[in-house]
C-alpha positions, 0 to 999 in steps of 0.5 A, spaced: 500 500 500 502 506 497 502 513 501 505 517 495 505 518 488 510 521 484 507 523 477 512 524 471 510 527 465 514 525 459 514 528 452 520 526 447 524 524 453 528 518 451 535 521 452 533 522 460 529 516 461 534 511 463 537 516 468 529 518 471 528 510 472 535 510 476 534 516 480 526 515 482 528 508 484 533 510 488 529 515 491 523 510 493 528 506 497 529 512 502 522 516 501 519 518 508 513 515 505 512 509 501 512 511 494 509 509 487 511 512 480 506 514 475 509 516 468 504 520 464 506 519 456 504 525 453 503 523 446 511 522 445 513 521 438 520 518 440 521 511 443 519 514 450 513 510 451 517 503 449 522 505 454 516 507 459 513 500 458 520 497 459 521 500 466 514 499 469 515 491 467 521 491 471 519 495 477 513 493 481 512 500 484 512 504 477 506 504 472 504 509 467 498 512 463 499 514 455 495 520 452 493 518 445 495 525 443 500 530 445 496 535 450 501 539 454 504 539 461 498 541 464 493 536 461 499 530 463 499 533 470 491 533 470 491 526 467 495 524 473 491 527 478 485 523 476 488 517 476 492 517 483 489 513 488 494 515 494 493 520 499 498 524 497 501 526 490 507 530 487 510 531 480 517 532 477 519 533 470 523 528 467 528 533 465 531 532 472 533 539 473 530 538 480 532 532 485 527 526 487 531 526 494 528 533 495 521 530 495 523 528 503 524 536 504 517 537 502 513 531 505 516 533 512 511 539 511 505 536 508 501 534 514 501 542 516 499 544 509 495 542 503 500 544 498 508 544 499 512 547 493 519 547 491 522 554 490 529 553 486 535 556 489 541 558 485 537 556 478 542 553 473 538 556 467 540 561 462 540 568 463 534 569 458 530 563 461 531 566 468 529 573 466 523 570 463 521 566 468 522 572 473 517 576 469 512 571 468 512 570 476 511 577 477 505 578 473 502 571 476 503 574 483 500 580 481 493 577 478 493 571 483 496 574 490 498 567 491 505 569 495 509 564 491 516 566 488 517 560 483 510 556 481 514 553 475 518 549 480 517 542 477 517 539 484 510 539 488 507 535 493 499 536 494 494 532 498 490 528 493 483 531 495 485 538 493 489 535 487 482 532 484 478 538 485 483 542 481 479 544 474 482 542 467 485 548 463 491 550 459 497 553 464 494 549 470 501 547 472 503 555 473 497 556 478 497 550 482 498 554 489 492 559 487 488 553 485 489 550 492 488 557 495 481 558 492 479 551 495 481 555 502 487 550 503 494 552 505 500 553 501 508 553 503 514 554 499 521 550 501 527 551 497 530 545 493 536 544 489 536 546 481 541 542 476 542 544 469 539 540 464 544 534 461 539 531 456 534 532 451 531 539 449 527 544 453 519 544 451 518 552 453 521 558 450 520 565 451 513 566 448 511 560 453 514 563 459 511 570 458 505 571 453 502 564 455 502 566 462 499 573 461 493 570 457 492 564 463 492 570 468 486 572 465 483 565 465 484 565 472 481 571 474 474 568 470 475 562 474 476 565 481 470 569 480 466 563 478 469 558 482 464 554 487 467 551 493 464 546 498 465 541 503 460 535 505 458 535 512 455 528 512 452 523 508 448 517 508 
């Protein structure tokens, strides 16, 4: 019986998956919660799906779902949320610019908060990537008032009951703390390590990091106005 599921969205990451398997398998042996891994293949066009199937065949704690077509990071994360059965869920990017070991840092706080997100310390990205992310985060904070410095950090832990109530929309991955706050949940950010990408190619450019998030902010404002939050008191 597992307590924690790590979602790993994958799109054309055949060059990274051997290392992903090694590092996640190593993490499961030191995790402070019994952990299972769920790959979400986002319609990869390379050998990623075949590699994922082989990884899952040889590792009991690994499983996967595969989307018929590429739908983007937000769709992959939401599909993972919808298929999780553990009480806690997290996610990490398959580029491994963050370390699975740092999930233990986040898990230490999940009893107190409903979402614990990493904030990348000493980022190892290019100047342009860092600057565009800084601007995008400032724009998002101005709209959402979520108090988060780095919602793009691909290392998060969420109580599954909250994750499953997050509505699906493009740009979801940038608004996870804000969506938990809409549910009157609590969030906190914890510093985590950051590493350079060593294989594969980044899936987001300057356009994705600036114009896309700005458009998503307006969608978030509409959703905040229309969002319905409820709590079931009893049932029979």
